[in-house]
C-alpha angles and dihedrals in degrees: 000000000000107000126206126208112279094018126121133186128209134167141168121236111291096006136104122271115269114215119216112198125203095024130147119214122203115189126198121185123190129186117230111237135177113225126199119183110217112214111227091007130116096254148320128325104229125191120190107222090199095233127119129208119203123202120190123199111196117194139171142096128297140165123260090252091055091046091053089055091052090045089056089054089048091054098039097078128246109029129197126218130196107227106222093197098056097020095233138125120238143169113256140178122226104236091184143342125207128183133174111205093195095059104017090235114150140180126190124183114205125186120202111247110213112219108223089206090066093071 
């Protein structure tokens, strides 16, 4: 799927990809670590668990009709997102969805859903 700048793709399981034009994607990745505080020691004992967790914040403006299409993906169950940074498709979970009908401003927060069958 050739992606253009400021273009995002979402879909629900078993449906066609929905293109969102004029979007901005902010990606934040955090490593999962285990932290043990050592009493009387010089610091923390940190162990890198080797896993990453990606959170995508998608913002922009869209019409009410476009928003209703995204809302149907939100309510349809397990959505998929095309990561524009690594050019890959992945299962995600909508953490939240926010839309202002007066301005058309929106913000969606998507969290990468790791598929345990991929190991």
